[in-house]
Residue, then its C-alpha position, 0 to 999 in steps of 0.5 A: m576398453g570400449l574405445a574407438p580406433s580414433d581414441y587410441i591410434g597414435k597414443t600411449v597407454f598413459d593417454i588412454s588408461s588409468r595411471e595404475l594400469a599404464e605403469a603396470y603395462h609400461q613395466a611389463d614392456v621394460e621387462l620384455l625388452k630386457t629379457k626378450k621372452p614372450q609374456v602372458y599375464d592377466f590383469q583387471i581393467v576398467s572400460s570407458t563405461g566404468k565396467n570392470k573387465s578381466v583381460i589377458f595380455n600376450k606380448a612378444i618383441f619382433t626384430d628387423q632383418a638385422g635381428e635388432v629389436a624393432g618393437i613389441i606386438g601384443v594381443i589383449q583379450d577379454i576373458t571376463e566371462m571365462k573368469q566368471a565361469q571359472e569362479y562359478l565352477q570353483k564355487v560349485n566344486e567347493e560346495i560339492i566338497d563341503t557337502q561330501k564333508e558334511v555327509i561323511y562327518t554325519l555318517g561317521e557320527i551316526i556310526e560312533t553314536r550307534s556304538q556308544e562312542a564319544a559324540k565328537h570322537v570323529v571330529r577330534v580324530a579328523e582334526y588330530s589327523h589333519l595336524i599330524g598330516l601337515k607336520y608329517g609333510l603331506n601337502q595341503e590338499d592331501a592333508m585336507l583329504l585326510k581330514i575329510a576321510a578320517p571320520m569314516h574310519d569305523i564305517g564298517k561297524i554298521g555291519i557289527p551286531d549291537h550286542i557285540l558292539n556295545k558289550p560292556g565286558p570283555l569280548t570272547r574270541e568269536e566276538f572279537d573276530c566279528i569286531k575285526t571284520h568292520t575293517t573289511i566291511g568298511y573297505n568294501i562299502m567304499k571301494k566301489s566309489s570313483h571319488k577320491i575322498l571315499k577311496i581314501a576313506g576305504i583305505i583308512a577303514l581297511s588298515h587303521h588297525e594294522r600295526w607297525d610291527g605287522t601283528g595287526y589286522p586284517q592283512g597283517i602288513a607292517g611298516e610303510q606297507i601300511n598307507v600313511f593316512s592309516r598310520i596317522v589315523s591309527v594314532a589319532d584314533v587310539f589316543d582319543a579312544v583311551s583318553h575318553k570314557r567308553c562303554y567298556k572302560e573309564a578314560w585314562p589319565l593323560d600321563q598314562v595315555r602319553h606313556y602308552l603312546v611311547e610304549q607302543c612306538g615302533k610296535m603298534f605305531d609308526p615311530r615318526v607319527i608318534t614323535l610328531f604327535l608328542d612334539n605337538w602334544e599341547e596343540i593336540l590337547m587344545i584340539r581335544s579341549e576345543y572339540s570336547d563332548a561337553s561342548s556339544 
């Protein structure tokens, strides 16, 4: 606090600090004497020169030979520089995540543009997935990871020839077999990364075309064998795909889309995800409207 020993020896905290700090310190002492449990807490103080400082308090009671409370001993340590370093690292980490997010969204949009999909498709899929992820019970961190990774679900389309990717008519069996490889292509691109976001993106790329009943691709796994991120993105992706115009079809009316989701519940889609999607239908439609291609 910038005080000399003569400024504080024999004085109380009320004599040498602000009323706010003194009250907080006093209440902490009262609590310590009541619980007899050591305390560690941080606080903001103002030094004698008016400088703001972050400090950490470590306090405990000490007893006499009879075991009775004799007083309180404590240490106050200046952690201002440590706090500043933590805040700087947090800011840097946030900037790294924002950069990763921007790169992922941009790559996702490039892939969708190449395949002539709706311009905001990847953004909408990300927003739907984030909403349903939270409703499903994912924690905030996992729901945000899902949101950031979801736009890369079709990254493997980078390896599909244009004449197949943008064919306006029905695909031949050979062409469809080629299209299906975009799942493993995407996974193989991402699996080499040591970053959590890209690893999750790889899992989603691999299994977002798996079906709840086990008839999907590429692995033919079923039910909860399919990663929950992929199960959520699957519904979000199909909903957005059928409700918007594509090179091979017109957009479906929303009533038809809703009917299709209900029809595929327990077949293509996780029943719980479908229930949450339909329970939050109005919010889904708000996202669809907010990120419409017309607003690009």
